[in-house]
N, C-alpha and C positions, 0 to 999 in steps of 0.2 A: 263655920268658916266665914271670914270676912268677904264681903262682896268686892269683886275686882273693880278697881277704879277705871272709869272710862275717860280718855283724854282725846282731844281733837288734834289733828295734824297741824292746825294753825298754832297751837300751843307748843308743839315740837319745833316749829319754825322759830318762835320767839326764843326758846331755850337754845336752839342751835346758833342763833345770832349772838347770844351771850357767850357761848363756847368759843366762837371764832373771834369775837370782839376782844376777849381777854388775851388771846394769843397773837393777834395780828393788828397792828395799829393802822394799816391801810384800809381796813374795812369801814365803809360808810353806808348808812342806811337812809333811804329817801322814802317818805310815806305820803300818801294821798289823803290825809285827814282822817284816817281810819285805824290808827295805831292800836287803839283799845280793842278793836275787832279782829285785826289781822295777826296780832301777837307781837308786832314790832315795838310796842310801847315799853316793853321790858328793856330793850336796847336803849331807848331814849332816856330812861331813868338811870341806867348805868353809865352811859357814855353820851351825855347831851351835846358835847362838842363835835360828835361824829354822827349826828342825826339831823336831817333836814326835813322840815315839815313843808311839803310842796303845796299843800292845800288841795282843793278840788280842781286840780289842773294836771291830770295824768300825762298828757302829751308833753307838757313842760317838764314834768318829773322825769320822764324817760330821756328827754333831751339833755337835761342837766346831768343825768347819770352818764350819758355818752361823753360829755365834756370832762367829767371827773375821771372817767376811765382813761381818757387820753393823756392825763397828767399823772397817772400812776396809782390812783385809788382803785379799790375793788368795790364798786357800788352794788347794793342790793335794793331793788326797786319794788315797793310793796303797795298793793291796793287790792280791791276785789278783782277777781278774775275777769269779770265783765268789763272792767276799766283798764287793767294792765294789758290784757290780751286783746280786748275789744276796742275800746275808745282810742287807745294809743297805738293800735296796730301799725298804722302807716309810719309812725315815728320809730317804732321798734324795727320795722323793716329797713328804713333809710338811714336813721341816725345810728342804730346799733348794728344791725346785720350787714348793711352795705359797707359800713366802715370797720367791720370786724372788731367792734368794741367789746372789751371784757366786762360786760354788764350782766348781772344776775337778776332775772325778773321773777317775781312771785305773785301768783294770783290766788288770793284767798276766797273763801265762800264760793267755791266752784260747784258745778253740778246743780241739783235741785235742792240741796240741803239748806240754802238760805231761804227756807220755805216761807217764813213770815214776811219776807221782803217782796215776795211776788215774782211773777215771771220776768219782769224787767231786769231783775238782779240775778236770776238763775243763769249761770253760764254753762251751757252744754255744747258750746262751739269752740272752746279755746284750743283743744288738740288740733282741730282742723286749721285754725288761723295760724298757729305757731308752727305746725309741721311743715307747711308749705314755704316758710321762710328758709332759704338755703342755709345749710349748716347749723340751723338752730337745734339745740338739744332740748328735748321735752321730757320732763320728769313728773312722776305722780306717785309719791310714796304712800304706803298703805296705813301707817299708824304713827303714833307720837315718836317712838324710838327711831323708826326709819327716817322720818322727816328730820329729826335732829341730826342724825348721821349724814343725811343728804346735804344739809347746809354746808358741812365741812367739805363734802365732795364737790359741791358747786364752787366753793372758794378755790379748791385745788385745781379745778378744771380751767385751762387757759382758753377762754372763749365765752361766748354769750350762750345763755341757757334760760329756760323757763320752767318753773316748778309750780304745780297746782297744789293747793292745800284746801282743807275743808273746815267748816264750822262744827261738823257733827262729831260728838265724842264717840270714840270706838275703843274696843279693848286692844291691848298690845298683843300682837301675834309674833313680833320679832323682838330681838334683844339688841342692846347696845354693843354686843360683842360680834354681831353679824358682820361678815366680810362682804359688803355690797360694792358692786362696781357699776359705774355708769355704762349703759349699753349691754348689760348682762342680766338676763332674767334670773330670779331667785327661785330655786326649787324648795317649796315649803313642805311638800310631802310627795311620795311616789306610790303609784298604784297601777295595776295592769288593766283596769276596766275602763277608765274614762280619763281624758285629759281636760282639765279646766284651766284656762288662761285668763287671769283677771288683773285689774289694775286699780290702784288707789284704795279707798276705804271699802270698796266692794269686796276686796280680797278677805277682809275680816269676816264678812258674811259668808263668803264661799267656804272658808275654813269650818264654819259652823255646819254648813250643809255637808261638807266632806265627812265630818264626824258622824252626822246623822246617817249618811249612806254606809259608812263603815260598820255601823251597828247592824246593818242589814246584809253584811257580807260583800258590799261593793266598795272596792278600793280605788280611789282617785289619785291621779297626779295633779297637784295644784302648783301652777307656775305664777309667781307674782311678778308682774311687769312694772317695776318702779320706773323704768325707762321706756317711753313710747317711741322716741327717736334719739339715737339710732336703734332700730328694732332688732332684737336678737332672734332671728329666724332659725338659727342653727339648733338652739335648745328646743324650740317649739317643734321643729321637724323630727328631732330625736324621739320625743314622747308621742307625738301624733302617729308616727310610723309604727309604734308599738300597739297603741290602743285602737287605731283606725277610727278615731272620732275626736271631736273637739267642741267644747262649749266656751265661748268667750263672754266675759262679763265686764261691763263698764258703766259708769254714770255719765254718759256723753251721748250726743246724737249718734245714731248708727252711721250716719253719713259723715265721712271725714274723721272717724274716730279710731279707737284702738282695734276694733274688730276688722276694719278695713285693712289696717296694717298687718294684722295676723293672717288674713286670707291671702293677701298679696304676697306675703313671705312664703306661703305654701304653694302658690300657683305653679303648676308644672313640675312640682317636686314630689308630690305624693299621688297615689292612685285614688280610687274612689273611697271617700271617707264620709261618715255621717257628721253633720255640722249644724250647730244652732248658736244663737247669741242672746244675751241679755243686754239691752241698751234702750235708750230713749228713741221712740219711733217718730223721728222727724217732726217734732211738735214743740211748742213753747211750754214753759212752766206755768204754774198758777199758785195763788196764795193758799197756804195751809200749814200743816206741820209734817215733819219727816215721816212719822209713823203712818199718817194717812196718805201721803203722796207717793211713797215708794210702791205700794201695791197698785196704785192707779197707773204708774208708769212702768210697771212690771219689773221693778228693781228689788223686790223683797225676797226673803229667803225661800218662801213657798214657790215662787216662780222659778228661781234657780234650781230648786229641788225637782220640780215638775219637768223642766226641760232636760235635766240630767237623766232622769228616769226614762224619758221618751227616747233619748239617744241610745239607750241600752236595750230597747225593745227590738 
């Protein structure tokens, strides 16, 4: 049997841009000198007249996008998450959010997976920065297929939004036929023993763990939160009320991240439940590779498995 090809969500973003670029002539892409890394270079090659190289000037890039949106274009702004969500945060807030500009923001190389670039480039704060901007939609698809579909959803959404992508190749656990909706969690599998709510590429690892647990007679519900904000508390409440436990999984600082949104959605709505989380423990990243760093930060399959088992004891 041929080995399954692994694809990064940043590649799904690049293909998603080609999909909408072919259908809509109002799509314009702005890049911060990282098109080869973020995936936007594919759009530059196909539609050079609708591609703006902003250079290493992410605040200007976002400002230009706000202006383009004001005259009817649908701009997609791309750079590393540390720069799109971090360096340009104030411009995102005031030029995009405050003016209700129809700008689509994309942060590549999120989490700790840009490992060789070191802690300065590892963005484990972008959910927090973007969530607190009023009315900002925050997206975090789990694989190549879902990212490609989400680009279409971003175009269709009338308003500003931020999507996180990753450099880490992962297997596809979703299909191009999936009916995903912004603001609605995706139920990947159902089980009566444990609820695992996960976001981004971590969901691909969670599915591996769920298969491992199933072989031991433990059946998990796996909820894929491709949308961090608005948060789908209704779906989470439905399954947690059945299993009476919850494990949240994210590649983000525990402070300000997905797990906080999940627990806030349940507060006052469920009785006593068993709860644990997999997340970065309020610390900076470091140089290394993904395989070595994930266990250090407790983001590996073994940690997910151990915490799942502990919740069931």
